[in-house]
C-alpha positions as CSV (number, residue, x, y, z in Angstrom):
1,M,30.6,9.9,10.5
2,V,27.9,6.7,11.3
3,R,27.1,7.3,14.5
4,E,25.0,4.0,15.9
5,E,22.4,6.4,17.8
6,E,20.9,8.3,15.4
7,K,17.5,8.0,15.1
8,V,16.2,6.1,11.6
9,V,13.0,7.8,9.7
10,L,12.4,6.1,6.7
11,S,8.6,8.0,4.3
12,G,7.5,6.7,0.9
13,F,5.9,4.6,-0.4
14,L,4.7,1.2,-1.4
15,V,2.9,0.5,-4.9
16,I,0.2,-2.4,-4.9
17,A,-1.2,-3.2,-7.7
18,D,-4.8,-4.1,-8.9
19,Q,-3.7,-7.8,-8.3
20,D,-1.7,-7.9,-5.0
21,R,-4.3,-6.0,-2.9
22,E,-4.9,-9.6,-1.6
23,I,-1.6,-10.2,-0.6
24,I,-2.1,-6.7,1.1
25,K,-4.9,-7.7,3.2
26,T,-3.4,-10.5,3.8
27,H,-0.2,-9.4,5.2
28,L,-0.2,-6.1,5.9
29,P,-1.5,-6.5,9.6
30,H,0.3,-9.1,11.2
31,H,3.5,-7.0,9.3
32,I,2.6,-3.5,11.2
33,A,1.7,-6.2,15.0
34,L,5.6,-7.8,14.5
35,T,7.4,-4.7,13.3
36,R,5.7,-2.5,16.1
37,A,6.6,-5.1,18.7
38,E,9.7,-4.7,18.0
39,A,13.0,-3.5,20.2
40,G,13.4,0.2,18.7
41,C,10.3,0.8,17.0
42,L,9.0,4.4,18.0
43,A,7.1,4.6,14.9
44,F,5.6,2.3,12.2
45,D,2.7,3.1,9.4
46,V,1.4,1.1,6.7
47,V,-1.7,3.4,5.1
48,P,-3.6,3.7,2.0
49,D,-3.0,6.7,-0.1
50,P,-5.7,8.8,-0.6
51,H,-5.5,9.9,-3.4
52,N,-3.1,7.1,-5.1
53,A,-5.5,3.7,-5.1
54,S,-1.7,2.4,-6.1
55,R,0.0,3.3,-3.0
56,Y,0.2,2.4,0.5
57,L,1.9,5.2,2.7
58,V,4.7,4.0,4.6
59,E,6.5,5.9,7.9
60,E,8.6,4.9,10.0
61,T,11.0,5.1,12.4
62,F,13.7,3.1,14.8
63,A,15.5,4.8,17.7
64,S,19.2,3.3,16.0
65,R,20.3,1.9,12.8
66,A,20.9,-0.9,15.1
67,A,17.2,-1.8,15.4
68,F,16.8,-0.5,12.0
69,A,18.6,-2.7,10.4
70,A,17.3,-6.0,12.6
71,H,14.3,-4.8,11.4
72,Q,14.7,-4.9,7.7
73,A,17.4,-8.7,8.6
74,R,13.7,-9.7,10.0
75,V,10.9,-8.3,7.4
76,K,13.6,-9.8,4.5
77,T,12.9,-13.3,6.0
78,S,9.2,-12.9,6.5
79,D,5.6,-14.4,5.8
80,W,5.4,-10.3,4.5
81,G,9.0,-9.7,3.3
82,R,8.7,-13.4,0.7
83,A,4.6,-12.4,-0.8
84,T,5.8,-8.8,-0.9
85,A,8.8,-8.9,-2.3
86,H,8.0,-8.1,-6.3
87,M,6.2,-4.4,-5.3
88,Q,7.6,-1.5,-6.4
89,R,9.1,1.0,-3.2
90,H,10.3,4.9,-3.1
91,Y,11.3,5.2,-0.2
92,T,13.9,7.4,2.1
93,I,15.6,7.2,4.5
94,K,16.9,9.6,6.7
95,Y,18.8,9.9,10.0
96,E,18.8,12.1,12.6
97,D,20.6,12.8,16.3
């Protein structure tokens, strides 16, 4: 059963090719600031992987499925979304009460 009030927890990593490092440097700080300001965002971190220079670790927690869906919709049309659309993402999503 889908429960709208469940928290959504996304974790994983983004693969960064050498030629894409400038994209991350240019767009990531604003993306983080915008996301953390979204209604329902409980936590949002995107940081370099200390063990793999070609990855950034991603951890997100949203208060509800609706908040997470709103975030995903915003990101698709954002500068970050457009600039990083070609990058590989490896995420798992969990739902918690």
